GUGU-350923 format. One record per residue (C-alpha): residue number from 0; residue in one letter; x, y, z. Coordinates in steps of 0.2 Angstrom, whole numbers, plus 5000, padded with zeros to 4 digits. Example, Ala and Ser with C-alpha at 12.3 -4.5 7.8 and 13.67 -1.06 7.14 Angstrom:
<rs>
   i aa east north   up
   0  a 5062  4978 5039
   1  s 5068  4995 5036
</rs>
This chain:
<rs>
   i aa east north   up
   0  m 5118  5011 4992
   1  s 5109  4997 4996
   2  d 5088  4992 4990
   3  v 5086  4990 5010
   4  t 5097  5007 5014
   5  q 5087  5014 5002
   6  s 5069  5008 5010
   7  v 5072  5011 5028
   8  s 5081  5031 5022
   9  s 5063  5032 5011
  10  a 5052  5028 5026
  11  f 5064  5038 5036
  12  w 5055  5054 5024
  13  l 5041  5049 5023
  14  i 5039  5055 5042
  15  p 5038  5071 5043
  16  e 5026  5071 5028
  17  a 5013  5063 5038
  18  d 5007  5056 5022
  19  s 4990  5052 5023
  20  e 4993  5035 5018
  21  l 5003  5032 5030
  22  l 4995  5041 5045
  23  g 4981  5026 5037
  24  i 4990  5015 5039
  25  v 4999  5018 5054
  26  a 4980  5023 5063
  27  l 4972  5003 5057
  28  s 4989  4997 5063
  29  l 4985  5003 5079
  30  r 4967  4997 5078
  31  v 4969  4983 5075
  32  s 4986  4980 5090
  33  l 4971  4989 5103
  34  t 4959  4976 5099
  35  a 4969  4962 5101
  36  s 4976  4967 5114
  37  i 4955  4970 5121
  38  v 4954  4951 5114
  39  a 4964  4944 5128
  40  l 4961  4952 5142
  41  l 4945  4947 5140
  42  v 4945  4929 5137
  43  g 4964  4928 5146
  44  a 4957  4938 5165
  45  p 4944  4928 5167
  46  i 4954  4911 5165
  47  g 4969  4915 5175
  48  a 4959  4921 5191
  49  s 4947  4904 5187
  50  t 4966  4898 5187
  51  s 4972  4906 5204
  52  l 4955  4902 5212
  53  q 4955  4882 5209
  54  a 4962  4871 5222
  55  l 4977  4862 5213
  56  p 4985  4847 5221
  57  c 5003  4855 5216
  58  r 4999  4869 5222
  59  r 5001  4863 5242
  60  i 5023  4861 5232
</rs>
């Protein structure tokens, strides 16, 4: 069995066991993803709104 296949097999066996280390990793990943999404929203929404409201010269094309 190759190393990749063995690693994937081991990973799938950890999921139903709900190992505390695995749950900690999943929780951290979700927190990082949610934080990044919120920061992107807080930065991107005002920029997008101001861009859409500005009169741009190429807008009449």
